[in-house]
N, C-alpha and C positions, 0 to 999 in steps of 0.2 A: 604560571596559572594558565588555565584554558580560557580562551576568549569565548564570547557568546556564540560565535559561528561554529567553533569546534565543539561545544557542548551541544548545539543543535544537530550537528552531523552525527555524534555519538548516540544521541537520543533517537534520531531518525533510523540509524542502522539497528538499534536494539528493537524498536517497534517493528521495523521491516522484518527482521529475523523472526520475531515472535509471530507475526502474521503468517510468514511462510511456513514455519514449523506447524502452526495450527492447521493450515490448509493441507499440508502433507499428512497430518494424523487423521484428518477427516477423509482422505482419499487414500486408503491403505495400499491400493494397487499402484500408486504412483512412486512408492518408496525408492525404486531403483531406476526410474524412468527419466532419463535426463532431459529429453524434449519437453515433457510435462513439468519438470522442475523449473526449467527456463520459463515456460508459459506462466507459471504460478509467480515466479519472481518478477516478470515483466508486469503482470496484472497489479501485484502488490505494490511495486514501485510507482506505477501510474496513479493508483488510488492515493498513496502517500503524497505524491507530488500535488494532486488536486487539493488534498486537505491542507498541505502547507501554503499553497496559493490562497486558499480560502482564509486561513488564519492570518496571512500577512496582507489581506484585503486587496490581493491582486486578481481575485475571482469575485466579481461584484454580484454575487447571488446570495440567497438565504440558505441557511443550514438545511432546510427542508428540500430546497431545489438541488443542492449538492447531493443530498442523500438520494433523491429520486433519480438524478442523472447516473450516479454511480450504480444504483440498483438496475436501472435500464441497460446500461452497459454490461453488467454481469449476466444479465438474462441472455445475452447474445452467445455466451459461452456455455 
């Protein structure tokens, strides 16, 4: 049987893959651009890491503060 950490890793990877695919479909000119794919992967991984830290209470902020911080970071791109 899978333990809880393995399940969490599988779920994380599936969510990350979904976000990356969605970002790539929104930016059709990125479909074959490897540096842009790496950038999207980096951004999605960072956001997912923040969400995991928030859920596990390692990031002592409110959901609204998390949203606002992620939004402000994305505005820089």
